[in-house]
N, C-alpha and C positions, 0 to 999 in steps of 0.2 A: 427176716427172722432166722436166727441160727437154730439148726435142728437140735432137738433135745438130746438125740443120740450123741451128737458132738460134745455137748456139755457134760453128759454123763461119762463119756470117754475121757474128757479132760480131767474130771474129778478123780478117775482111777490113776491117771498119769501123775497128778500132783500130790496125791494123798500121802505119800511117804516123806514129802518135803515140806509142804505148806501146812501151817497151823490151822486147825479147825477152831476158829475164834468163837468166843461166847456170843450167844444171842439170848439176851436175858431181859426180864421185865425191869422197867425203870420207874419205881414207885413215886419219886418226887416229881419227875417230869410228867408222869401220868396224872397226878393230883393237880398240878399246875394247869394242865390243859383239859382236864375232865375227860380223859381218854385212857386207853390202855396202850402204852408205848413200850415197845421192845427195841433194844439197841443191839445192832450187829457190830461188834467191836473190832473192826478191821484195823483200828489204830493199834491193836495189840498183836498184829501180824508180825511175822519174822522180821521184816524190814520196815515195820511201822506203817504199812499200807497194803491194800489189796493187790497192787500191781504185780507182785511176784507170781500170782496165779496165772495170769495171761502170759507173762514173760517165760515162765518155766514151761508152760504147755507148748508155746511156739518153738522154743529151742529144742524141746524133746521131740518135736515133729520133724526136725531137719535131718537130712541125710548125714552120715558120718563125715563125708567129704566137705559138705557145707559147714558143719560145725568146726571141723579142724582148721578152717581158714579164719574163723573168728566172727564176731558179730559187732554191729554198731547200732546205737540208738540215740534218739534225741529226747531230752526230758528236762522238766523243771525240777526233778528230784526223785519222786517216788518210783516212776518207771525205771529210772536210772539204777536205783538200788535193787529193784526187782531183776533187771537184766544182769547186773553185776553179780548178785547172789547166785542166780541160775547158771550163769557162765562159769562161776567158780565151782559149782557142783559138777559140771560136766568137764571141768579142767580145760576150758578154752579161753581165749582172749576176748575181752569186751572193751570197746571204746565208746565213751558216752559224750555227746555234744550237749552242753548245757548253756542256757542263756547267761550272760555275764552277771545279771542281777540275782542269780540263784542264791538263796540263803546258804551261808557257810556250813551250817549243820548238814545240809543235803550233799554239798560238794564233798565234805570230809567223809561222810558216811559212805558215799559211793567209792571214793578212793580206798577206804579201808577194806572194801570188799575185793580189792585187787583190780578194779577197772581203771583204765586210763581216762582222764577227764580233760576235755577241751572246751573252754569257755568261748562262746561265740554268739553274737547277736543281742538285740534288746529284748526279745521275747521268744517264746517257744517256737513260733512259726519261722523266725529267721534261723534259729538253731536247727530246726527240722530241714529247711532247704539246704543248709550246709551239710548236714548229716547224710542226705541223699547223695550229694556229690562225693562226699568222702567215701561212702560205701561203694559207689561205682568205681572210683579211682583205685581203690585198694582191694577190689574184688571180695567184699565182705557182705554178709547177709544183714539187711536192715531189719531190725525188730521194731515194727511200728507200735506206738503206745496204745492206739485204739482202732485203727482202720485195718484190721487183719482178723479173719474169721477164727484162727487158732487162738489169738489173744482174747478175742471177745468170748469165745467158748470157755476159756480159763476163768475170765471174770464172772461168767454166768454161774460158776460153781458156788458163789456166795449165796445165790437164791436157793440152790439145792439144800445147803446147810440150814438156811433160815426156815424153809418149809418143813424140813425134817424135825425141827424143834416145835414150831408153831404153825399148824397147817390150816388155820381158819382166820388168817389176816384179812382185814378189809382194805388196807392200803400198804404199799411198800414205797418208801420215799428214798430217792437216790440222787446224789449230787451228779451234775453233768459238767464235764469239761469238753473233751473231744467226743464223748458219747460211747466209749467202749464198755464201761461198766454197766450203764443202763441198757445198752443193746443186749448184752449177755443176760443180765438179770431179768429184763422184761421178756426176752425170748423164752427163758425157762418158765417164768411164772405164767405166761399166757398159754403155754402148752400143758402145764400141770393144773392150773386153776384159773381160767379166764375171768372169773368173777372178781378176783383181786385187782384193785386199781393201782396202776403204777404211776407215781408222780415224780417227775424230774425237776431238779432245782438248779437253776443257773445263778451265778453271781451277776447282779445288775451291771457291774462294770466289765463283764465279759459275756454279753448276752446274745451272742450270735445264734446259738442253738435255740434259744427261746424265740427269737424273731423268726428264725427259719421254720420252726414248728408251727407258729401261728400262720405264716404265709404259705406253708407247705411247699417251700422251695428254698434253696440255699441263699442265705443273706449273710455275708461275712461282715465282721466289724472292721472299722478302720484302725482301731487301736483298742487295747484292753488296759484296765486299771482296777485292781481289786486286791485286798489283803489275802484273798483265797488264791494264792499262786498256783496251787495244784490243779485248779480248774480255769485258769486264765488262758483260754484258747481263743484265738482271733478268728480262725477260719473253720468252716463247717465241712465235715466229710459227707459227701453225697450218699455213700453207702450206709453210714450210720444214721443219717437223717431218715433214710428209707426204713431202717429197722425201727427207729423211734416212732415214725408216723404209723407204722403197722402195729406196734405193741404197747406204746405208751399212751396213757389216757390224758395226761395234762403236763405241761411244763410251766413252772412258775419261777419268779425271781426273788432274790433276797439281796438287800444292800449291805455294804460293809458294816454299818452300825448294827444291823440285825445279826450278821455273822459274828461280830465281836461279842454281842450279848450272849449268843449261844456258846461260844468258846468259854466265856467266863462262867456261865451257868454250869456247863459240863465239868469244868475244873473245880468249881467251888462246891457244887451240890451233888455231882455224880462221881467226883474224884477221878476224872478222866482227862488226860491231856489230848486234845484233838486240834488238828490244824484247820485253817479256814475252810478249805474245800470239804473236809470231813464233817465240819459242823453245819454245813449248809442245810442238810436234811433236818436237823433239829431246829435250826432257825426258821425253816418253813413251817414247822409244826407250832413252835412257840408264838409265831406272829400270824398264825392262821392264814397262810397263803393259799390254801385249798379248802374245799368245803367238807370238813369232817364233822361228825355229830358226836354228842356225848356218848361215851362208852365204845367208840370206834376202836378197833384193834389195829394199831399202826406199827409197822416194822420200819425202823430208820437205820440206814447204813452210815456208820461213822467210817468213812473211806480211808482216813489216814490220821496219823498223830505226829507227823514230822514238822512241827511248827518251830520257826526260828525263835530262839530265846529272847532276843531283843523285841521282836514283835509281840510275843506273849507278855513281856514286861509292860509295854505300852498299853496293851489291852487291859491288863490288870489295873494299871494306874488310872486310866480313863474310867474303868468300871467302878472303881472305888469313889471317884468324884461324882459320877452320875447317880450312884446309890447313896450319896450323902454320908459316906463313911470317911471322906477326906475333903477338906476344903482349903483353898489357897486364897489368902487375903492380901490386899495391897493397902497399906496404911501410911499416911504421912505424919511424922512426928516433928516436934521442935527438937533440934539437935542439942540437947543439954544433958548434963549428968542426971541419971535416975529416970529419964524418959522411957527408955526401953524396959527398965525394971518395973515401972508402973504399969506398962502395957502387959507384960507377962504376968503380973499379979492379977490383973483383971481376967486374963485367960485362965489362970489357975482357979480362980473363984468360979469361973464358968465350967470348970471340969473338962477343959479342952487340952489334949495332949499335944505339945509342940514337937514336931518331928523334923522340921527344917526351918531355918531362918536366915535371911540375907539383909544386910544393913548397907544402904547406899546413900552417901552424902554428896556425891560428885556429879550426879546426873544434871545435865543442862536444863532439864525440865523442872528442876526444883528451885524454889526461892532460896536465897542465901539464909543459912541458919536452919534449914529443914533437912530431914533425912527420910528417905523412902524405905519402908520395911516391907519385905515380902516374906510372909510367914505361912507355913503349911501345917495344918492341924489334923489330928486324928479325931473324928467325931462319931456320934452314935445315932445318926439319922437326921432327917430334915428338921424335926422339932428342936433337936439339940443345936443345930446350926442357926435356927431362927432365934433361939435364946442367946446364943453367943453374939449375934449381930445386935440384938436389943441391948445387951449389957455394954457392948462397945459404944453404942450410940448414947446410952445414959451416962457413960464416962467421958463423953465429948470427943470420941474418936470418929473420924470419918474413914470408914472401911469399905472397900469394894471387893466383891468376890470375883476372882479371875476364873473363867470357865474355859 
């Protein structure tokens, strides 16, 4: 457990730099889950994530000599921007080692803060190992993203802000990657109000901390795969596991489908852009991964908003299909004049809006004289789609829905 005095001191150090993000009631999510949910919007933080809190607190604690030499960090993105921003505030050099698959948005954002970026490795852990060697070779201070008491204390300031706004929470739900955020948040909460239950949320595709918590010992993953790149950590920190075992009540898992649902819900219904890791807390609430009751008062931390635009686009498209607002049909037509017009007339009568169409007459899977039509429609729900399929069948079209 990190001492409350360390977290309070961190709050004083970062107060002039870090944004005090909103912690507000979410009426639509609360109604959906029959609870009272409050969202801590760290996606609105200066660099789009909470990581600047710990990074700034750590750099502020260094000696002038250590700072003057510069700092190095390993990160999938959010810690990188936190270190880059903090280093710029102190006027020192920052070098960031990022996995080669890091989204361009995060790479560009880090460079724009004045940091040097080196892409290395397939995942965070490989970038981390290289960063440690780089720091030693170049006599730089390594700023760990989660296994450092100054960093953890900085992250714990999120909890101080939350309880200052709502002091009678039943649960606080926190995404877990390496465990720095939840270690700081849980340390603060259990010293201020031990009755509040702290729930950690792992992505099921990066579940090392979940498995380690259950076993009460370190169990590393062989590999990680999740859309929540910010919490895609393969190896468990023993120190952070100790903090979590001491202060956290439960660790649960959400899969990519559930995370995507939460991202889309937050975007569409709460008007918030949140990345995969940041949405994990809401995913756990929406899919009832822990035992809360009606009218429970739940604080959920949206830890970051730096989602790759291409990933967001895919999530939106899949979400529209799953919610029956878009459908993709495969139809085989006799390739003759007027055939396509007759099909579109049928869809017009069905009040289906055509947004994309592809006409293929050369596929080797087709009989001679046939054409394959791939058509994407904008629809108004499941009943509308069922009516469209019925009308197509009545008009002698054989249509398949592509999912």
